[in-house]
Backbone bond lengths (Angstrom), bond angles and torsions (degrees), N, CA, C in turn:
res aa  C-N    CA-C-N  psi(-1)  N-CA   C-N-CA  omega(-1)  CA-C   N-CA-C  phi
1 M - - - 1.489 - - 1.490 114.89 -
2 Q 1.409 115.27 151.45 1.466 114.10 -171.08 1.491 111.69 -62.81
3 F 1.338 119.92 -42.09 1.434 121.66 -177.64 1.526 112.02 -60.43
4 L 1.329 116.48 -36.75 1.402 118.44 177.86 1.529 110.39 -67.34
5 T 1.310 115.60 -45.39 1.515 123.47 175.51 1.472 108.24 -47.70
6 L 1.300 115.51 -49.51 1.482 122.08 -175.55 1.577 111.91 -64.28
7 I 1.316 115.77 -47.37 1.457 121.36 -176.00 1.432 113.63 -67.28
8 L 1.478 115.06 -37.18 1.339 118.71 -172.86 1.597 114.81 -80.83
9 S 1.324 111.62 -13.56 1.417 120.89 -174.02 1.555 113.46 -108.11
10 L 1.385 111.15 -68.33 1.541 119.85 -166.77 1.562 111.91 -84.33
11 F 1.393 115.94 -43.17 1.476 117.95 -164.94 1.418 118.50 -105.02
12 L 1.354 121.04 14.02 1.445 118.69 -168.99 1.486 111.49 -62.29
13 A 1.291 120.02 -25.16 1.531 121.15 -175.08 1.581 109.03 -68.17
14 V 1.301 118.45 -28.33 1.359 120.24 178.79 1.513 116.76 -51.48
15 F 1.304 118.61 -36.27 1.440 121.06 -176.12 1.493 116.16 -94.56
16 S 1.385 117.42 16.70 1.346 119.39 170.83 1.570 109.93 -90.54
17 I 1.315 110.03 70.89 1.459 122.47 -168.16 1.594 105.78 -71.96
18 A 1.176 122.52 131.05 1.482 126.19 170.86 1.481 107.19 -67.21
19 A 1.451 113.35 151.00 1.436 124.98 175.74 1.458 107.38 -55.21
20 P 1.388 119.71 149.60 1.426 115.48 178.15 1.509 109.49 -67.58
21 L 1.348 111.25 148.49 1.593 115.58 177.98 1.459 109.43 -87.27
22 E 1.322 109.95 156.12 1.515 118.21 175.73 1.475 111.00 -73.99
23 P 1.336 117.46 129.01 1.475 115.15 172.89 1.554 115.52 -53.62
24 Q 1.387 112.71 128.94 1.494 114.50 179.00 1.496 107.32 -92.65
25 N 1.389 117.84 -96.45 1.414 122.96 175.70 1.454 116.36 -146.98
26 E 1.223 121.45 171.05 1.454 118.14 -171.20 1.434 109.82 -66.87
27 S 1.243 125.57 -18.62 1.523 128.12 -178.13 1.509 109.21 -65.71
28 N 1.388 116.92 -30.48 1.440 120.95 174.73 1.474 113.84 -70.39
29 L 1.280 122.89 -15.38 1.501 131.56 -178.44 1.443 110.10 -112.15
30 K 1.274 120.30 21.47 1.531 117.90 174.62 1.390 118.15 -50.31
31 G 1.385 116.93 121.89 1.437 124.18 177.45 1.584 110.47 85.99
32 L 1.309 121.80 -6.25 1.434 119.55 172.41 1.596 111.77 -60.05
33 D 1.277 116.43 119.63 1.404 121.58 -178.42 1.537 113.67 -111.93
34 L 1.332 116.15 103.14 1.549 118.61 -170.95 1.529 106.67 -70.49
35 Q 1.205 121.62 -10.06 1.470 119.96 178.36 1.489 111.66 -97.86
36 G 1.308 117.41 -5.06 1.568 117.19 167.07 1.560 110.21 85.38
37 L 1.320 110.68 177.45 1.489 120.91 -179.68 1.427 120.34 -83.37
38 G 1.297 112.45 -16.89 1.509 118.77 -174.49 1.455 113.44 159.04
39 P 1.338 116.82 -165.53 1.505 120.10 -166.26 1.577 103.85 -82.46
40 N 1.314 128.32 2.20 1.436 121.27 178.80 1.436 115.17 -53.96
41 K 1.304 117.74 147.70 1.488 121.40 -177.59 1.664 110.18 -90.39
42 R 1.251 110.33 -26.17 1.397 116.37 -163.18 1.666 110.75 -78.23
43 G 1.358 112.25 137.82 1.435 118.44 -172.56 1.604 105.76 -133.41
44 I 1.283 108.56 174.82 1.543 118.33 167.50 1.488 117.91 -127.86
45 A 1.312 115.80 137.81 1.385 121.79 173.43 1.497 112.97 -101.95
46 Y 1.344 117.16 131.30 1.466 121.02 -174.76 1.474 119.07 -146.67
47 N 1.153 124.07 160.12 1.481 128.65 160.29 1.463 118.72 -100.29
48 D 1.334 111.00 -41.55 1.479 113.89 -177.05 1.601 109.92 -96.24
49 P 1.342 117.32 101.51 1.508 119.95 -176.18 1.527 117.17 -49.44
50 G 1.384 114.90 -24.72 1.446 116.64 -179.15 1.652 109.81 -68.87
51 I 1.236 113.52 -24.78 1.534 118.21 178.24 1.433 109.10 -60.81
52 T 1.345 122.85 -38.22 1.396 124.52 -172.02 1.583 111.81 -64.58
53 K 1.341 118.51 -15.75 1.396 129.97 -177.12 1.580 104.59 -70.09
54 L 1.247 120.53 -22.82 1.530 127.34 -171.00 1.538 108.04 -80.85
55 F 1.363 117.35 -11.83 1.500 114.86 -170.46 1.534 118.55 -96.46
56 P 1.397 118.51 -18.60 1.420 115.48 178.47 1.516 108.18 -76.31
57 A 1.465 109.35 129.18 1.424 123.06 -177.92 1.416 111.87 -159.84
58 P 1.261 124.15 159.98 1.571 125.34 176.57 1.519 105.33 -59.39
59 G 1.390 111.55 124.16 1.440 120.82 175.20 1.486 115.76 87.60
60 S 1.417 112.79 9.83 1.493 114.78 -176.23 1.491 107.83 -66.46
61 K 1.329 116.90 149.19 1.400 124.05 -178.38 1.575 113.92 -113.03
62 V 1.398 111.71 -0.77 1.443 123.03 179.90 1.514 108.33 -74.51
63 S 1.250 120.86 129.63 1.516 127.71 -177.71 1.519 116.43 -129.83
64 W 1.308 116.99 -13.43 1.398 123.53 -174.39 1.407 117.54 -146.97
65 M 1.280 119.52 172.12 1.542 118.94 179.37 1.582 107.14 -163.55
66 W 1.350 110.43 158.20 1.380 122.91 179.94 1.495 110.10 -148.37
67 N 1.381 118.92 164.43 1.452 119.61 179.91 1.560 115.23 -152.05
68 W 1.340 112.50 34.04 1.458 113.67 174.91 1.450 118.61 66.51
69 D 1.362 115.77 18.99 1.372 125.85 -168.93 1.577 110.10 -150.64
70 S 1.453 114.85 176.59 1.344 115.63 175.69 1.430 113.70 -116.41
71 W 1.294 119.21 23.79 1.657 129.02 179.73 1.327 105.33 -147.31
72 T 1.363 115.50 142.22 1.430 130.30 167.70 1.522 107.11 -146.61
73 E 1.396 115.41 153.47 1.450 122.30 165.60 1.560 107.82 -146.25
74 N 1.252 109.68 158.53 1.512 118.08 172.46 1.496 114.14 59.82
75 A 1.287 113.59 28.37 1.519 118.33 176.38 1.551 110.13 -95.79
76 Q 1.235 117.43 168.70 1.508 124.48 -178.14 1.394 108.93 -44.32
77 D 1.440 120.83 128.99 1.341 128.19 166.34 1.544 116.00 -61.13
78 G 1.340 117.21 135.59 1.450 119.42 -178.62 1.339 123.99 93.88
79 Y 1.319 117.41 -14.94 1.394 119.81 174.95 1.531 114.03 -86.79
80 E 1.366 112.93 139.82 1.533 117.24 -178.22 1.619 100.57 -72.14
81 Y 1.344 115.63 135.25 1.316 126.92 172.63 1.522 114.32 -96.30
82 V 1.252 124.35 131.38 1.499 120.59 -173.83 1.500 100.28 -123.78
83 P 1.399 121.33 114.11 1.496 122.67 176.28 1.565 112.81 -74.74
84 M 1.206 117.29 157.26 1.346 122.03 171.52 1.628 110.97 -137.39
85 L 1.260 111.57 145.85 1.560 117.46 173.37 1.541 105.44 -96.48
86 W 1.342 114.53 103.07 1.513 119.99 -169.98 1.436 111.00 -58.83
87 S 1.362 120.89 -42.09 1.504 125.29 -179.20 1.404 106.41 -161.48
88 D 1.400 116.40 -175.66 1.408 122.60 179.43 1.599 112.75 -96.35
89 H 1.356 111.25 14.60 1.523 115.50 177.42 1.657 106.70 -68.44
90 P 1.296 112.12 142.17 1.516 121.30 -178.87 1.527 111.67 -49.47
91 D 1.368 116.37 -38.07 1.409 116.47 -172.19 1.631 110.16 -66.24
92 K 1.472 112.36 -21.52 1.444 113.39 174.44 1.413 118.88 -96.28
93 T 1.434 114.47 -31.25 1.497 115.35 -178.18 1.488 112.55 -77.86
94 S 1.437 117.61 -23.51 1.456 117.88 -174.90 1.341 114.18 -67.78
95 Q 1.342 124.45 -18.12 1.351 124.15 177.06 1.585 113.66 -108.98
96 W 1.276 112.81 -4.97 1.549 120.03 -174.87 1.511 115.83 -55.25
97 E 1.224 116.53 -54.36 1.405 122.42 -173.96 1.695 111.53 -66.07
98 K 1.327 109.98 -35.84 1.524 116.14 173.67 1.467 112.71 -63.16
99 H 1.320 114.31 -51.94 1.535 124.61 -175.14 1.616 100.03 -62.14
100 I 1.106 124.77 -50.18 1.458 123.04 -171.26 1.484 110.03 -67.57
101 D 1.320 124.31 -35.30 1.285 127.04 177.09 1.516 111.31 -68.08
102 F 1.373 116.24 -33.54 1.508 116.40 173.54 1.464 112.34 -66.10
103 W 1.431 110.74 -47.36 1.466 112.79 -177.68 1.617 116.23 -60.32
104 V 1.370 110.15 -31.98 1.491 115.11 -179.41 1.545 111.88 -66.20
105 H 1.283 113.77 -24.95 1.601 120.33 -175.38 1.482 118.82 -108.73
106 V 1.337 112.95 -1.03 1.480 113.91 177.67 1.515 108.54 -96.28
107 G 1.292 117.18 141.20 1.409 120.68 174.12 1.545 114.16 53.01
108 P 1.281 125.47 -138.51 1.455 121.33 -171.54 1.625 106.20 -87.15
109 G 1.314 119.08 0.59 1.414 118.92 172.00 1.515 113.29 103.35
110 L 1.422 117.36 166.72 1.279 124.76 176.04 1.571 118.76 -76.57
111 T 1.247 116.28 139.89 1.632 115.72 -177.31 1.544 112.21 -112.69
112 H 1.391 113.25 -36.25 1.482 121.05 -168.81 1.550 113.34 -135.78
113 V 1.281 117.10 140.47 1.456 122.45 168.19 1.453 119.57 -133.69
114 M 1.189 115.50 140.88 1.534 121.13 -176.80 1.502 110.34 -106.25
115 S 1.440 112.25 140.24 1.486 122.05 177.52 1.508 110.15 -82.42
116 F 1.362 117.97 -162.01 1.488 119.36 -169.69 1.422 114.11 -66.80
117 N 1.543 111.75 156.66 1.412 118.73 -176.49 1.524 109.22 -96.35
118 E 1.386 113.23 116.67 1.495 120.35 174.56 1.587 115.09 48.49
119 P 1.237 112.34 55.80 1.467 118.16 176.85 1.639 107.87 -69.35
120 D 1.308 120.07 -12.37 1.408 119.96 -176.28 1.560 107.60 -87.53
121 Q 1.331 116.53 -5.73 1.454 111.80 177.05 1.547 113.75 -125.89
122 C 1.418 112.57 143.09 1.415 119.42 177.45 1.436 115.25 -120.36
123 G 1.287 122.52 -175.19 1.472 122.98 -175.65 1.502 114.63 79.81
124 N 1.326 119.93 -162.90 1.434 129.21 173.45 1.449 109.41 61.32
125 G 1.322 120.63 33.90 1.636 125.48 173.22 1.467 106.86 67.80
126 G 1.344 124.72 34.63 1.433 120.45 174.82 1.559 115.61 82.51
127 A 1.399 109.86 23.10 1.498 111.41 -175.06 1.525 109.09 -86.05
128 H 1.257 123.39 0.41 1.445 124.64 168.81 1.596 112.27 -131.44
129 A 1.341 109.75 167.94 1.497 118.06 -175.01 1.513 111.74 -58.54
130 C 1.340 117.56 -36.07 1.493 127.63 178.53 1.438 111.18 52.37
131 M 1.383 117.47 74.80 1.440 127.26 -171.24 1.487 104.61 -138.21
132 Q 1.478 116.92 52.30 1.468 112.43 -170.87 1.516 112.41 -78.14
133 D 1.274 120.08 -2.85 1.474 113.94 174.99 1.506 103.79 -89.16
134 I 1.323 109.15 121.49 1.577 121.16 -172.05 1.453 107.16 -64.16
135 D 1.286 119.66 -37.09 1.537 121.71 179.67 1.536 106.36 -58.06
136 R 1.218 124.85 -48.22 1.378 128.46 -177.68 1.511 111.62 -63.84
137 T 1.329 117.91 -50.41 1.406 121.70 171.11 1.476 121.53 -53.46
138 V 1.322 113.61 -42.03 1.455 121.99 176.65 1.587 106.45 -65.32
139 S 1.220 111.31 -55.35 1.584 117.27 -177.26 1.575 110.33 -59.14
140 A 1.253 121.77 -34.33 1.473 124.31 176.68 1.487 108.05 -70.16
141 H 1.320 118.06 -42.77 1.543 119.06 -175.10 1.623 110.39 -69.99
142 I 1.437 110.78 -33.51 1.454 110.20 171.00 1.418 118.66 -67.33
143 R 1.402 111.43 -30.05 1.413 114.98 -178.41 1.522 117.30 -76.89
144 W 1.391 113.62 -34.39 1.471 119.47 -175.75 1.595 115.70 -110.69
145 I 1.311 115.52 -28.65 1.532 111.75 179.63 1.494 111.29 -104.60
146 E 1.258 122.41 -38.74 1.507 116.06 174.85 1.293 123.63 -51.66
147 P 1.491 119.88 -32.33 1.510 117.60 176.75 1.507 112.79 -62.23
148 L 1.286 121.53 -12.78 1.503 125.03 177.01 1.498 109.44 -73.39
149 R 1.253 120.61 -5.71 1.531 123.54 178.19 1.610 105.61 -68.42
150 K 1.308 118.89 -18.92 1.452 119.12 -179.59 1.503 113.28 -59.37
151 Y 1.396 112.55 -14.40 1.558 116.97 -176.00 1.403 108.46 -97.90
152 G 1.331 118.28 9.21 1.534 125.75 177.91 1.537 110.05 54.40
153 D 1.398 115.41 -140.18 1.446 121.07 -175.76 1.563 114.55 -73.85
154 K 1.342 115.20 -2.44 1.452 120.34 179.71 1.653 110.36 -63.15
155 I 1.330 116.19 -40.90 1.427 114.71 175.35 1.550 108.17 -118.59
156 K 1.422 110.94 140.42 1.273 116.83 -176.11 1.637 103.35 -100.75
157 L 1.305 120.43 144.62 1.391 126.57 -169.90 1.577 107.57 -115.62
158 G 1.402 113.94 129.42 1.330 118.77 -178.44 1.481 117.60 -98.50
159 S 1.271 127.13 160.41 1.538 130.03 166.65 1.412 112.12 -73.77
160 P 1.371 112.49 159.40 1.495 117.83 168.68 1.568 108.12 -48.27
161 A 1.320 119.70 146.60 1.520 127.92 179.56 1.558 102.57 -87.50
162 V 1.299 115.72 126.70 1.531 123.24 -176.30 1.655 106.82 -113.79
163 T 1.296 111.61 156.95 1.373 120.60 177.67 1.573 108.61 -87.11
164 N 1.366 115.63 175.44 1.405 115.35 169.13 1.591 116.61 -102.08
165 G 1.282 110.27 34.45 1.434 120.43 171.03 1.483 108.89 -79.77
166 H 1.487 109.39 173.37 1.488 116.84 179.91 1.579 109.16 -118.17
167 Q 1.385 110.32 -45.48 1.490 115.21 -175.72 1.447 108.30 -152.97
168 D 1.437 112.58 131.84 1.411 116.52 -173.93 1.453 108.87 -76.60
169 P 1.347 120.84 121.00 1.572 124.83 -173.75 1.434 109.89 -63.03
170 A 1.473 119.78 -29.17 1.423 122.81 -178.01 1.535 112.36 -77.50
171 T 1.330 115.26 -35.81 1.497 114.58 -172.48 1.516 113.04 -117.89
172 G 1.403 120.57 -12.35 1.355 126.36 179.17 1.549 109.73 75.58
173 Q 1.322 117.30 9.12 1.467 121.00 176.07 1.425 113.90 -78.77
174 K 1.451 118.45 146.87 1.364 124.80 178.44 1.568 105.15 -64.23
175 M 1.416 113.28 152.67 1.384 120.44 -177.12 1.620 107.27 -135.94
176 G 1.477 114.48 -174.10 1.345 114.13 177.84 1.481 128.08 49.48
177 L 1.268 117.95 -137.16 1.444 120.96 -176.03 1.606 112.82 -66.73
178 D 1.314 115.26 -32.74 1.497 118.76 174.83 1.498 107.05 -62.47
179 Y 1.351 117.90 -46.76 1.478 118.01 176.88 1.646 114.28 -61.99
180 L 1.233 112.67 -35.25 1.487 119.43 178.33 1.437 105.79 -67.53
181 G 1.311 118.25 -44.14 1.569 115.33 -172.01 1.591 106.57 -67.60
182 H 1.370 121.12 -37.85 1.413 120.82 -176.61 1.640 108.81 -72.68
183 F 1.342 117.83 -25.38 1.358 120.16 174.05 1.567 108.46 -67.13
184 L 1.278 119.87 -53.02 1.449 120.54 -173.97 1.535 108.75 -69.94
185 D 1.391 120.36 -22.94 1.533 117.48 174.63 1.415 108.98 -75.81
186 W 1.380 120.72 -33.57 1.424 121.57 -170.15 1.593 113.40 -87.30
187 C 1.307 112.90 -25.29 1.521 124.24 179.51 1.481 108.26 -74.38
188 I 1.366 119.45 62.20 1.513 115.09 -167.85 1.441 110.11 -76.93
189 G 1.355 114.29 130.68 1.489 123.18 -178.88 1.522 113.89 83.27
190 C 1.315 119.65 3.97 1.549 124.28 -177.13 1.486 104.36 -75.84
191 K 1.370 112.30 144.58 1.504 123.08 173.51 1.528 105.95 -85.96
192 I 1.367 113.80 99.27 1.343 117.73 172.51 1.594 112.25 -117.56
193 D 1.343 112.01 104.64 1.567 117.64 -170.88 1.509 107.54 -85.54
194 F 1.164 122.21 -31.35 1.548 124.12 176.31 1.489 112.85 -144.02
195 I 1.354 114.43 151.92 1.499 121.33 175.65 1.539 108.26 -96.06
196 N 1.241 120.51 157.22 1.490 127.76 -177.46 1.349 109.40 -127.48
197 I 1.340 122.25 127.62 1.486 125.54 -172.87 1.490 106.78 -138.06
198 H 1.337 118.24 147.28 1.508 128.42 172.20 1.600 112.48 -118.16
199 W 1.145 115.84 138.56 1.508 122.77 176.85 1.578 110.29 -129.39
200 Y 1.339 110.21 139.33 1.506 115.59 169.41 1.543 105.97 -135.92
201 G 1.286 115.92 144.77 1.553 122.25 176.47 1.482 113.26 -172.85
202 N 1.291 113.91 -163.51 1.490 118.60 179.69 1.506 113.30 -93.48
203 H 1.346 118.81 159.22 1.398 125.36 -173.95 1.495 111.65 -65.00
204 W 1.385 122.13 -19.21 1.430 126.30 176.97 1.540 113.90 -91.18
205 E 1.351 113.08 7.72 1.469 117.96 -174.06 1.536 112.20 -107.78
206 A 1.310 115.83 40.43 1.599 116.57 -177.28 1.524 108.78 -66.18
207 E 1.417 117.88 -32.21 1.403 117.99 -177.65 1.649 112.18 -74.61
208 Q 1.314 110.34 -30.93 1.504 116.78 177.33 1.518 106.34 -68.95
209 F 1.276 117.58 -39.48 1.468 122.67 176.77 1.676 111.74 -59.40
210 K 1.344 110.48 -46.09 1.403 109.15 176.19 1.362 120.23 -68.19
211 Q 1.438 113.94 -28.68 1.438 117.99 179.39 1.515 109.21 -70.63
212 F 1.251 115.79 -37.95 1.451 118.73 171.82 1.541 120.35 -51.92
213 V 1.430 106.08 -42.83 1.518 113.65 177.27 1.589 105.73 -66.88
214 R 1.337 122.64 -41.05 1.487 126.65 -179.25 1.496 106.36 -60.89
215 D 1.321 118.07 -46.44 1.478 118.90 -176.82 1.544 108.70 -64.20
216 A 1.420 117.75 -39.74 1.406 120.09 176.61 1.546 116.22 -57.94
217 R 1.431 113.80 -30.13 1.292 126.22 -178.44 1.617 109.61 -61.01
218 G 1.334 114.23 -38.18 1.456 119.74 174.28 1.471 115.07 -58.61
219 K 1.466 112.89 -43.87 1.368 115.00 179.32 1.572 118.69 -76.31
220 A 1.382 110.82 -18.96 1.485 119.34 -178.28 1.493 110.31 -70.36
221 D 1.407 115.01 -29.60 1.560 121.68 176.96 1.527 103.26 49.97
222 G 1.269 123.46 56.84 1.401 127.25 169.93 1.611 119.39 89.26
223 R 1.340 110.13 -3.99 1.581 117.69 178.23 1.459 109.35 -82.52
224 A 1.209 112.28 158.87 1.451 117.82 176.92 1.493 110.98 -74.81
225 I 1.353 114.52 155.60 1.561 124.82 -170.85 1.452 107.79 -118.01
226 W 1.275 115.62 123.11 1.451 127.23 170.32 1.576 110.12 -110.27
227 I 1.345 114.02 136.34 1.520 122.15 -178.95 1.511 103.36 -116.20
228 T 1.164 126.26 83.82 1.473 124.65 -167.69 1.592 112.85 -87.20
229 E 1.363 111.65 -4.03 1.439 116.20 173.89 1.479 101.30 -150.74
230 F 1.339 113.70 121.68 1.596 114.23 157.95 1.490 107.05 -147.00
231 G 1.279 117.99 128.49 1.494 128.67 -168.21 1.479 114.58 -142.56
232 L 1.330 115.39 172.69 1.441 117.70 -171.35 1.529 108.47 -125.47
233 L 1.388 120.85 149.08 1.376 124.20 168.06 1.500 111.91 -62.84
234 T 1.277 116.87 177.57 1.561 115.69 176.41 1.525 114.00 -29.61
235 A 1.324 116.14 115.88 1.403 127.19 170.73 1.467 117.02 -157.76
236 N 1.329 116.07 141.82 1.550 121.40 -171.61 1.723 100.98 -81.92
237 D 1.378 105.42 177.35 1.450 114.36 -179.79 1.620 109.48 -55.25
238 E 1.281 114.97 -50.54 1.415 119.73 -169.74 1.580 110.56 -60.74
239 E 1.384 112.70 -44.32 1.523 120.61 177.89 1.488 108.42 -61.23
240 K 1.304 117.11 -39.53 1.586 121.49 -177.55 1.499 102.70 -65.01
241 K 1.343 119.31 -46.81 1.453 120.71 -173.91 1.628 111.69 -62.00
242 S 1.303 109.98 -41.59 1.451 117.02 179.37 1.626 108.80 -57.89
243 F 1.430 110.33 -52.28 1.356 109.79 178.83 1.532 120.29 -57.88
244 L 1.380 111.10 -43.98 1.503 114.03 175.71 1.491 109.09 -69.74
245 G 1.161 121.57 -26.99 1.526 117.02 174.88 1.479 118.41 -65.70
246 E 1.325 115.59 -21.94 1.404 126.38 174.98 1.479 114.14 -83.44
247 V 1.427 114.39 -49.10 1.467 118.61 -175.82 1.445 119.87 -90.90
248 L 1.301 119.65 -19.16 1.490 120.92 177.99 1.401 115.25 -62.97
249 P 1.393 116.64 -49.85 1.569 119.84 174.29 1.532 113.79 -57.38
250 W 1.425 110.58 -38.44 1.466 111.53 -176.53 1.523 110.07 -71.33
251 L 1.374 116.25 -33.42 1.474 116.28 177.97 1.411 113.03 -68.98
252 D 1.308 119.68 -36.58 1.430 124.63 179.39 1.568 107.08 -66.39
253 E 1.248 121.01 -31.97 1.525 123.28 -176.38 1.475 110.45 -76.96
254 Q 1.381 123.26 -17.08 1.437 126.03 -172.05 1.426 108.10 -87.73
255 G 1.372 115.69 113.82 1.385 123.03 -174.65 1.530 117.85 -62.28
256 D 1.311 115.11 -30.14 1.504 118.47 176.74 1.489 114.13 -96.76
257 V 1.283 119.28 10.84 1.545 120.62 171.23 1.512 104.11 -95.35
258 D 1.274 119.49 103.10 1.473 121.65 179.13 1.498 114.80 -84.08
259 R 1.281 119.67 -39.51 1.484 122.52 -178.83 1.564 109.92 -140.15
260 Y 1.361 112.28 150.78 1.519 116.91 166.63 1.491 105.48 -153.24
261 C 1.346 114.81 160.63 1.415 130.43 177.67 1.538 110.68 -138.83
262 F 1.404 112.61 120.01 1.545 113.78 171.46 1.477 105.96 -79.36
263 F 1.264 119.08 145.90 1.510 129.16 -172.70 1.567 111.29 -87.93
264 W 1.365 117.98 112.84 1.332 134.89 8.06 1.489 106.13 -161.02
265 A 1.427 119.62 166.61 1.422 124.80 175.71 1.478 112.75 -80.73
266 V 1.360 111.97 84.05 1.589 121.36 -179.35 1.594 107.63 -153.37
267 R 1.276 111.26 160.35 1.497 119.38 178.33 1.526 108.82 -59.63
268 G 1.340 114.77 128.70 1.555 114.89 177.31 1.489 105.32 97.13
269 Q 1.278 123.34 -8.78 1.475 118.07 178.71 1.577 106.81 -123.93
270 L 1.295 122.32 -100.55 1.427 125.34 -179.14 1.624 105.50 -76.09
271 V 1.285 117.49 -15.27 1.434 123.18 -174.72 1.503 105.74 -111.55
272 R 1.408 117.06 149.42 1.502 120.96 178.69 1.539 105.89 -68.09
273 E 1.288 115.57 159.51 1.471 116.49 174.67 1.494 117.10 -60.00
274 D 1.278 119.00 -30.04 1.518 127.79 -176.88 1.592 106.77 -84.26
275 G 1.197 116.58 -5.59 1.539 120.35 177.66 1.439 113.59 69.90
276 R 1.297 122.17 11.47 1.473 119.97 -175.05 1.436 116.10 -98.94
277 G 1.321 120.32 12.17 1.411 130.00 175.71 1.357 114.42 167.60
278 L 1.414 119.08 -176.90 1.444 121.93 -179.42 1.386 110.57 -74.81
279 S 1.345 118.87 157.54 1.438 126.11 170.07 1.626 108.66 -77.33
280 A 1.331 117.90 178.96 1.445 116.44 -171.31 1.633 105.75 -71.78
281 H 1.375 112.09 -38.62 1.477 107.58 178.22 1.577 112.95 -77.78
282 G 1.367 113.51 -26.24 1.439 113.87 171.46 1.556 113.61 -60.64
283 Q 1.263 122.21 -41.89 1.422 124.73 171.14 1.499 113.13 -57.77
284 F 1.266 116.39 -42.18 1.372 120.00 179.21 1.484 114.83 -65.89
285 Y 1.336 111.40 -44.53 1.552 111.46 171.78 1.387 113.73 -67.10
286 N 1.257 125.64 -31.86 1.538 122.55 176.40 1.525 115.92 -66.95
287 T 1.278 116.65 -38.78 1.503 119.41 -171.66 1.545 117.77 -111.55
288 S 1.290 114.53 -27.52 1.568 119.49 -176.25 1.479 121.54 -62.25
């Protein structure tokens, strides 16, 4: 499958997520605005917080960020930070409640939270949450995400983020939107304010990407849609710019697409190899 080829080859490094940092104090987060810079949908996914400082520029449309974790420090001032509970593994859940409590009380407060990262996919050396048993995923979501309902409408809660796969070749389990549909059906009474989807394909497949979003709309059943990862197989800067030139205006026109992130803020992708600025397609994504 295309998405497996991508993850197995080009983008393995993204999932080497650092262990959550211990909360320090509010001075380390000076300027961090959990309500973001404005209504723009566009965000950045990162591991190195220093890289987020390359994006502020005249005309920038980036307003939020996430990092496959529930903690960040020393990132760019003013961007809304959205925490994620990557999986139900103890190394993630042990700090979850402490981190969320911190974000709720810092600055203007927390507004959005994301559930697990690609629980529908296993393999690839632990690069995904690998929680293909729906009962397990629902139980973990109820245990760790549902308690945030106590904040009412102040915090919007997301579904687990799923891939654009169909069936795991290693396990035979359903993936992607089928998995998401089962989760939504089985998480009875859960507060799911937005669904979270990922897509990987080729630079000539803009229409396939749009159709995937349309298909996700059917699963969303009126909920908002977040696309927190979408990326391309081997493509050069010009091919990426061409793809983005077609899909970004379309995404901005979709009333139910609230947020999206092109993959991803790292050297060799949205950032130049030397780390001294944005790549050509990174600049295009930032301001076009």
